[in-house]
N, C-alpha and C positions, 0 to 999 in steps of 0.2 A: 504494500500500500504506500502510495506517495503522500507525504504530509502536505497539507494545503494551508497556505497563509492567506487570510482574508484581509482585505484593505478596503476602507471606506473613504471616498474622496468626494468633496463637496464643491459644486459650482454655485456660489451664492450670489444672486443678483438682487439688487435693491429694486422693489417694484415701482417706485416713483422716479428715481433718478436714472435707472438703467445701469448704474455702476456695479462693478463686480468686486468681490472681496479677495484680496491677495494677502498672503502671509509672508513676512520676511523671516526665513528660517535661520536657525542657529548654525554654528560651525561654517559660516561663509558659503552656505549652499545656495543662496539666492532667494528669489521670491517664488512662491508656489501656492497652490490651492490648499485650504485647510483639509486635513485628512490624515489617516494613518491606520495602523494595525488594529484589527478587531481582536479584543482581548478574549481569553477563554471564558465561555459562558455568556458572551455579549452578542447581541444581534448587530447586523450591519447598520441598521438605522440608529441604534443606541450609540454605536461607535461614531457615526457621523455627527450626531448631536454633541457628544462629548468632545470630539476633536475640534469642532467649530468653536466651542466655548473655551477650550484650553488654548488653542492656537490663535484664534481670531477675536476672542473676547465677546462673542455674540451668541445669543440663543437663536436657534433657527427652526423653521418649519420646513420639513421635507415635502416638496411638491410633486416630485416624480423622479424617474430614472432616465438618465441620458444614455447610459451604456453599461453593459455587463461584459467584463473581459476575463478570460481564463487563459493562462499561459502555463505551459509545462517547461520546467527547467530540469537540469540534471538531477538534482537532489530533492526538489520540491515542486509543488504547483502553486500558482498564485491566482486567486479569485478576487477581482476588483470590481466594486460597484461604484459608478459615478452618479451621484445624486444631484438633482436640481433643487436648490433651496432658496428660501427668502428669510430675511431677518424677522423675528417675532416683533421686536420693538423697532419701528422705522426710524426713531430718533436716537437710538443707541449708537455710541461711537465705538469703533473697533478698538482693539487692544493697543495701548500706547506704552506700557511698561514691560520691558524685557524680562523673561524668566527662562527656565529650562526648556519650555515648549516652543517659544518663538521670540523674536526681537520686537516685533510690532506687526500690526495689520492695517491695511488701508483700503478704502473704496477707490477703485480706479476705473477708467474707461478702457475699452479695447484699443482705442487710438493711442492712448498714453503707453500702453504696453507695447503696441506695434512700433512706436517711435523709438523704443529702446530705453525709455525712462526707468524701467525696472529690469534688472538682470534676472531673467527667469532661469530656473534649474533646467528646464527643457521647454519646448514650444507648446506643449499640451494646453496650458491655461488659455492661451490666445485662440487655439483651435476650438476649445469648448465655448469661449466667449462668442466667437464668430458663428458657431453652430446655433447658439440661442438667438443671436441677433438676426440671423437669416430665417428664423421661424421654423427651424427643423423640428421634427416630432420628438416629444419627450414622452416616454412610456408612463402610464399611470403607476402610482405607488402600489396599487393592487397587483402589479406584476411580480412584486416581491412578497413572498409568504413563507412560513415555515412548512416543512414537509407535512402533508396530511391535512393542512388547513382547508376549510371548505372554500369553494369558489364563490366569489361574490358576484352574482349575476343580476343585472338590471333588467327588469321586465321579462324575466325568464318564465317559460311555461312551467307548469307543475309536473309535467311528465315529458319524457323524451318523445319527440315525433321526428321521423326522418325528414330530411330536406326534400322538397318536391323535386322530381326529376325534371331536368331542363329539356325543353322540347328541342328536337333535332330537326333539321330541314328534311322535308319529304324527299325520298329518293325513288327512282324507278327501279323496281326489283327485277332482277333476272336470276336465273338459277346459278350462274357462275359468280354472282355478287353475294351469295348467301354467306360465305365465309367472311367476306369483308364486312357485311352487316353485323354479324355476330361479334366480330372484333370491335366494331364501332360502339355497339351497345355495351360490351364489357368495359370499354374505356369510360363510358358514361357512368356505369355502376361504380367503377373505381373512384370516380370523383366524389361520389356521395359518401364514401367511407371516411 
């Protein structure tokens, strides 16, 4: 069995200013998104909330999931969830006093980051900022659940009913087309599964 390290990463956007939260990391690593390792017994969402508070000084509300990444390395695997978040208190200032978690945090624009005003650890924060600015799809938070949790269905029927069969164009039948027709109908049936 390959041990798996869980990481929660947060892209925090202020809903009124459109600015993003960046964290100035310790050990001269540069600026980055708040986030980190999921501790034993902790959920990814709990880790995201904790890391934003520790590194960025802000309480957040998780709004959705931008991406789920799974990477296999030689000795371990890495599972990383990138969450889309907003601050709970819109007037709260990011962290300004350095500690072991980070040096400081700031609200920044994508343009400021693109201009090189902040030395990023890697280009990912800017990629995520642009992803959101361009209106790309964010998965609902209900995409993340514990194994065995019930599905949350909106306007769901109380019993399962198979999807209606899609009508196919009428074809002129000939005896030598029978095998083709059977294959065509089997393909339709496979789409319903």
